[in-house]
C-alpha positions in Angstrom: -15.6 -5.4 6.3 -15.0 -4.0 9.8 -13.1 -5.6 12.8 -16.5 -6.2 14.4 -17.5 -8.4 11.5 -14.4 -10.6 11.9 -14.8 -11.3 15.6 -17.9 -13.6 15.3 -16.3 -15.6 12.5 -15.3 -19.2 13.2 -11.8 -18.7 11.7 -8.2 -19.0 12.6 -6.3 -16.3 10.7 -3.1 -14.2 11.0 -3.8 -10.5 11.5 -1.5 -7.8 10.3 -1.7 -4.0 10.0 -1.4 -2.3 6.7 1.5 0.0 7.6 4.4 -1.9 9.0 3.1 -5.4 9.7 4.0 -4.9 13.4 0.7 -6.3 14.6 1.3 -9.9 13.3 -0.8 -12.2 15.6 -3.2 -15.0 15.1 -6.9 -14.5 15.7 -8.8 -17.7 16.7 -12.5 -16.9 16.4 -15.2 -16.7 17.2 -14.9 -14.1 20.0 -17.5 -12.1 21.7 -17.0 -8.9 23.7 -18.8 -8.0 26.9 -20.6 -4.7 27.1 -17.5 -3.2 28.8 -15.2 -4.7 26.1 -17.4 -3.2 23.4 -17.1 0.2 25.0 -13.4 -0.1 25.6 -12.6 -1.3 22.0 -15.3 0.7 20.3 -12.9 2.6 18.1 -11.1 -0.6 16.9 -14.3 -2.3 16.1 -14.9 0.3 13.4 -11.5 -0.1 11.7 -11.6 -1.5 8.2 -10.2 -5.0 7.7 -9.7 -7.0 4.6 -9.3 -10.8 4.2 -6.7 -11.4 1.4 -4.2 -13.9 0.2 -0.7 -13.4 1.6 2.2 -15.5 2.7 0.5 -18.5 1.1 -2.7 -18.3 3.2 -5.6 -16.0 3.7 -4.7 -13.2 6.2 -6.6 -10.3 7.7 -5.2 -6.8 7.2 -6.4 -4.1 9.6 -6.3 -0.6 8.1 -4.5 1.7 10.5 -2.8 3.9 7.9 -3.1 7.7 8.1 -0.9 10.5 6.8 -0.4 11.7 10.4 2.3 9.5 12.0 0.7 10.0 15.5 -2.7 8.8 14.2 -1.6 5.5 12.6 0.7 4.7 15.5 -2.3 5.2 17.9 -4.6 3.1 15.7 -1.9 0.4 15.5 -1.6 0.4 19.3 -5.3 0.1 19.8 -5.7 -2.7 17.2 -2.7 -4.5 18.9 -4.4 -4.1 22.3 -7.5 -5.8 21.1 -5.9 -8.7 19.2 -3.2 -9.4 21.8 -5.8 -9.3 24.5 -7.9 -11.8 22.6 -4.9 -14.0 22.4 -4.6 -13.9 26.2 -1.8 -11.2 26.4 -3.6 -9.3 29.1 -4.4 -9.8 32.8 -7.0 -12.4 33.7 -9.1 -9.6 35.2 -9.1 -7.6 32.0 -9.8 -10.7 29.8 -12.9 -11.5 31.8 -14.0 -7.8 31.8 -13.6 -7.5 28.0 -14.5 -10.9 26.6 -17.3 -13.5 27.1 -16.2 -17.0 27.8 -17.2 -19.6 25.2 
């Protein structure tokens, strides 16, 4: 499964990364990207993600691991940017540029 497959799901789920669990934020779907948002987050949309049991509930694990420290940190930052923005942790202007209103 890819991140792009999670976004349209009608699901409330905690999202973590698979390296250091720094991501740790709730995703409340469904969510739809604008064309600009799809371009801006194109790399993140293709990250692998697994739904699995953890902490007593089903959680989503975004795969950002890489042997190169700089690569996984960059991927973690990009995944964090998407999921934190979806939770409203971005400017109103960017939110409306990247996401369609329900």
